[in-house]
C-alpha positions in Angstrom: -4.6 -16.8 8.6 -5.4 -18.0 5.1 -6.8 -14.6 4.2 -3.7 -12.8 5.4 -1.5 -15.1 3.2 -3.8 -14.5 0.3 -3.7 -10.8 0.8 0.1 -10.7 1.1 0.4 -12.7 -2.1 -2.2 -10.5 -4.0 -0.6 -7.3 -2.7 2.9 -8.5 -3.7 1.7 -9.4 -7.2 -0.2 -6.2 -7.7 2.6 -4.0 -6.4 5.2 -5.7 -8.6 3.0 -5.4 -11.6 2.2 -1.7 -10.9 5.9 -1.0 -10.2 6.9 -2.5 -13.6 4.3 -0.4 -15.4 5.3 2.8 -13.5 8.9 2.0 -14.3 8.0 2.3 -18.0 6.5 5.7 -17.3 9.1 7.2 -15.0 12.6 6.7 -16.6 14.8 9.4 -15.2 17.7 8.6 -12.9 16.6 7.8 -9.4 13.0 7.1 -10.4 13.4 3.3 -10.1 14.7 3.8 -6.6 11.8 6.0 -5.6 9.3 3.4 -7.0 11.0 0.6 -5.1 10.9 2.5 -1.8 7.3 3.4 -2.3 6.5 -0.2 -3.1 8.1 -1.3 0.2 6.2 1.4 2.2 2.9 0.5 0.5 3.4 -3.2 1.1 4.1 -2.8 4.8 1.3 -0.4 5.4 -1.2 -2.4 3.5 -0.4 -5.7 5.2 -0.6 -3.9 8.6 -3.9 -2.3 7.8 -5.4 -5.5 6.5 -4.3 -7.3 9.6 -6.0 -4.7 11.8 -9.3 -5.1 9.8 -9.1 -8.9 10.1 -8.6 -8.7 13.9 -11.6 -6.4 14.3 -13.7 -8.6 11.9 -12.7 -11.7 13.9 -14.0 -10.1 17.1 -17.4 -9.8 15.5 -17.6 -6.1 15.6 -18.2 -3.6 12.8 -15.4 -3.7 10.3 -15.9 -0.2 8.9 -14.2 1.7 11.8 -11.1 -0.5 11.3 -11.2 0.0 7.6 -11.4 3.8 8.2 -8.3 3.4 10.4 -6.6 1.7 7.5 -7.5 4.5 5.2 -6.0 7.0 7.8 -2.8 5.0 7.9 -2.5 5.1 4.2 -3.1 8.9 4.2 -0.6 9.3 6.9 2.0 7.3 5.1 1.4 9.3 1.9 1.8 12.6 3.9 4.9 11.5 5.7 6.5 10.3 2.5 5.6 13.6 0.8 6.5 15.9 3.6 9.6 14.2 5.0 10.8 11.0 3.3 11.2 12.4 -0.2 13.6 15.1 1.0 15.3 12.8 3.6 16.1 10.1 1.1 16.6 12.6 -1.8 13.9 11.0 -3.9 12.1 12.6 -6.8 8.6 13.5 -5.5 6.6 12.7 -8.6 7.5 9.0 -9.0 7.6 8.4 -5.2 4.2 9.9 -4.5 2.4 8.8 -7.6 3.7 5.2 -7.2 2.8 5.1 -3.5 -0.8 6.3 -4.3 -1.1 3.8 -7.1 0.1 1.0 -4.9 -2.3 1.9 -2.2 -5.2 2.2 -4.7 -4.7 -1.2 -6.5 -4.1 -3.1 -3.3 -7.1 -1.5 -1.6 -9.3 -2.8 -4.4 -8.6 -6.4 -3.4 -9.3 -6.0 0.3 -13.1 -6.4 0.2 -12.7 -9.6 -1.8 -10.4 -11.1 0.8 -12.5 -9.9 3.7 -15.4 -12.1 2.7 -15.6 -15.2 4.9 -14.9 -18.3 3.0 
């Protein structure tokens, strides 16, 4: 449970920091909204994927298939956002997709650190 709380905190901090930096880059009307929506999607997907990996790791089985499933979830979220959500919510594609990919990337970097048993 401690690792999930740590991951949630780390993911929130990283996403907020990345959103701030992306907000400096994307400044057109509607860009901030696209970044916020992407941040919410990334946070939800990342926490869910991390929880799946932890459940599998706790069962004592190989973690890599679960991690691969997490990668597929991220890819699916990026595809659904790009192919459907951008037009459904009338978002600009560039800030929405670049920010979503950035959020996934930076939060995925901390996963291995928090998967270590301590």
